[in-house]
C-alpha positions in Angstrom: 113.3 85.7 101.9 111.5 86.7 98.4 107.6 86.4 97.9 105.7 85.0 95.0 102.4 86.2 94.0 99.6 84.4 92.0 96.9 86.5 90.2 93.6 85.1 90.3 90.3 86.3 88.3 87.0 84.9 88.5 88.3 81.7 90.2 91.2 81.2 87.6 94.8 81.4 88.3 95.8 84.0 85.4 99.5 84.8 86.4 102.3 85.1 88.8 105.2 87.3 89.7 108.3 86.7 92.0 110.0 89.5 93.9 113.4 89.0 95.9 115.5 91.2 97.7 118.7 92.1 96.0 122.1 91.7 97.4 122.1 87.8 97.8 123.2 87.1 94.1 120.2 84.9 93.4 118.7 86.7 90.4 119.5 87.1 86.8 118.8 90.9 87.3 121.8 91.1 89.8 124.2 88.9 87.4 123.4 91.6 84.7 123.8 94.6 86.8 127.3 93.4 87.6 128.0 93.5 83.8 126.2 96.8 83.0 126.3 98.9 86.2 128.3 97.4 89.0 127.5 100.1 91.3 124.0 100.3 90.8 122.8 98.5 94.0 124.9 101.2 96.3 122.7 103.7 94.6 119.4 101.8 94.9 118.9 100.8 98.8 116.6 98.1 99.7 116.1 97.0 96.2 114.1 94.2 95.1 114.0 92.3 92.0 110.8 92.1 90.2 110.8 89.2 88.0 109.2 86.0 86.5 106.3 87.8 85.4 103.8 85.4 83.6 100.2 86.2 82.5 97.7 84.0 80.7 97.7 85.2 76.9 94.2 86.4 76.9 95.0 89.1 79.6 98.2 90.3 77.6 96.0 92.7 75.5 95.1 95.7 77.3 96.8 96.7 80.8 93.9 97.1 83.0 94.0 93.5 84.7 97.7 93.4 84.7 97.9 97.0 86.5 95.4 96.0 88.9 97.3 92.7 89.8 100.7 94.6 90.0 99.1 97.3 92.1 97.8 94.8 94.7 101.1 92.8 94.5 102.9 96.1 95.5 100.8 97.0 98.0 101.0 93.7 99.8 104.8 93.9 99.4 105.1 97.1 101.2 102.9 95.9 104.1 105.5 93.0 104.5 108.7 94.3 103.5 110.9 97.4 103.6 111.4 98.3 99.9 112.5 101.6 98.3 113.6 100.5 94.8 112.3 97.9 92.2 114.7 96.5 89.6 114.1 93.8 86.8 115.5 92.1 83.7 113.1 91.8 80.7 112.8 91.7 77.0 112.8 95.1 75.0 108.9 94.6 74.5 108.4 94.2 78.4 110.7 97.1 79.2 108.2 99.2 77.3 105.2 97.8 79.4 107.2 98.5 82.6 108.1 102.0 81.9 104.1 102.7 81.6 104.2 101.4 85.3 106.7 103.9 86.6 110.2 102.1 85.5 113.1 103.5 83.8 115.2 101.8 81.3 118.7 101.5 82.8 120.5 99.4 80.3 119.7 97.8 76.9 120.9 94.8 75.1 122.8 93.4 78.1 124.2 90.1 76.9 123.9 87.1 79.5 127.4 85.5 79.3 127.5 82.1 77.5 124.4 82.9 75.7 123.2 85.0 72.6 120.3 86.2 74.9 120.0 90.1 75.6 118.0 92.0 78.1 116.9 95.2 79.2 117.2 96.2 82.9 114.6 98.5 84.6 114.5 100.5 87.9 111.7 102.1 89.4 111.9 104.0 92.8 108.7 102.4 94.8 106.6 105.9 95.1 106.9 106.4 91.5 105.9 102.9 90.6 103.1 102.9 93.2 101.6 106.2 91.7 101.9 104.6 88.2 99.9 101.7 89.4 97.5 103.4 91.5 93.9 103.1 90.3 92.7 106.3 88.9 89.3 107.9 90.1 87.7 106.7 86.8 88.8 103.1 87.4 87.9 103.1 91.3 
């Protein structure tokens, strides 16, 4: 159903990300969307949750390595799944990073019921995210 990707650099695992199709009630993002934007999924067909991003601390500074990893991840996902929209739940700090990669902020400070944790919800149309992640001529 979903896909988990591992990022490797110089024969060392440096990170992972999980992508899950929405509509099955499996992800935190779906729970939070039901609270903040109950009709969102009807406006975002073929949506997948981009979540559980983990990256080694030494690769959190700068964005080149992460951008390349996410570009390769999205390329593979699009080869194997029908995806039009990506959504996610993250901290405010990570929402700024995702916006650099073509996502928009949909909601801020969405409270997870039963906790004191708040999340931002993000959304990106696949074409826009792919364009934002594409290597530039200078990088290629």
